[in-house]
Residue frames relative to the residue before (quaternion, step in Angstrom):
aa qw qx qy qz dx dy dz
M 1.0000 0.0000 0.0000 0.0000 0.00 0.00 0.00
F 0.6558 0.4695 -0.2779 0.5218 3.60 1.04 -0.74
A 0.6572 0.5246 -0.3664 0.3983 3.57 0.82 -0.55
V 0.5961 0.5439 -0.3440 0.4801 3.49 1.13 -0.62
V 0.6909 0.4581 -0.3130 0.4635 3.62 0.78 -0.92
W 0.6274 0.5421 -0.3391 0.4444 3.53 1.03 -0.77
H 0.6901 0.4861 -0.2573 0.4704 3.50 0.87 -0.89
F 0.6077 0.5575 -0.3587 0.4372 3.53 1.03 -0.64
W 0.6620 0.5252 -0.2343 0.4806 3.57 1.15 -1.07
L 0.6497 0.5050 -0.2965 0.4847 3.50 0.95 -0.86
G 0.6541 0.4904 -0.3084 0.4863 3.56 0.92 -0.84
L 0.6477 0.5016 -0.3308 0.4684 3.66 0.95 -0.79
I 0.6811 0.5056 -0.3268 0.4169 3.60 0.94 -0.73
L 0.6779 0.4951 -0.2634 0.4754 3.45 1.18 -0.87
L 0.6353 0.4786 -0.3723 0.4781 3.52 1.16 -0.38
V 0.6082 0.5252 -0.3702 0.4662 3.65 1.05 -0.47
V 0.6802 0.4605 -0.3177 0.4736 3.61 0.81 -0.91
G 0.6127 0.5516 -0.3536 0.4419 3.59 0.98 -0.67
G 0.6941 0.5104 -0.2741 0.4272 3.44 0.86 -1.05
L 0.6669 0.4869 -0.2881 0.4850 3.49 1.14 -0.87
S 0.5925 0.5475 -0.3662 0.4637 3.58 1.03 -0.57
L 0.6514 0.5322 -0.3021 0.4484 3.60 0.95 -0.98
V 0.7040 0.4736 -0.2804 0.4489 3.54 0.98 -0.99
G 0.6062 0.5605 -0.3254 0.4610 3.49 1.25 -0.57
L 0.6618 0.5133 -0.2778 0.4705 3.45 1.03 -0.82
V 0.6615 0.4500 -0.3346 0.4978 3.64 0.96 -0.68
V 0.6651 0.4820 -0.3632 0.4399 3.59 0.84 -0.70
G 0.6112 0.5747 -0.3106 0.4468 3.46 1.00 -0.67
Y 0.6845 0.4866 -0.2611 0.4760 3.50 0.92 -0.99
L 0.6480 0.5262 -0.3023 0.4603 3.51 0.96 -1.03
S 0.6710 0.5110 -0.3043 0.4428 3.52 0.92 -1.08
K 0.6531 0.5333 -0.3118 0.4380 3.65 1.00 -0.74
V 0.6822 0.4992 -0.2627 0.4651 3.46 1.09 -1.01
T 0.6965 0.4452 -0.2972 0.4779 3.60 0.95 -0.76
A 0.5854 0.5670 -0.3710 0.4452 3.58 1.18 -0.55
M 0.6130 0.5189 -0.3466 0.4846 3.66 1.16 -0.61
K 0.7234 0.4539 -0.2652 0.4476 3.52 0.84 -1.01
Y 0.7886 0.1257 -0.0578 0.5991 3.64 0.94 -0.71
P 0.1364 -0.8387 0.5265 0.0288 3.48 0.20 1.42
N 0.4347 -0.6863 0.4851 0.3237 3.65 -0.95 0.65
R 0.7381 -0.4469 0.2196 0.4553 3.59 -1.21 0.05
R 0.6457 0.5253 -0.3331 0.4429 3.65 0.99 -0.56
Q 0.5992 0.5368 -0.3066 0.5087 3.48 1.19 -0.54
R 0.6880 0.4705 -0.2968 0.4661 3.49 0.81 -0.92
K 0.6701 0.4949 -0.3312 0.4432 3.60 0.95 -0.80
A 0.6140 0.5630 -0.3275 0.4459 3.63 1.19 -0.52
Q 0.6440 0.5367 -0.2905 0.4613 3.49 1.25 -0.80
S 0.7478 0.3986 -0.2328 0.4771 3.59 0.97 -0.64
């Protein structure tokens, strides 16, 4: 009985951590891509 409960919570924790990792990866990728397309003031100054 306790093994089923333990595995349920372990799976739930792994699901949440995996979801947060995926969201972080997507946000990091999109911020990197948009930073190259729309550089901020410091990046524009460094390019010229």
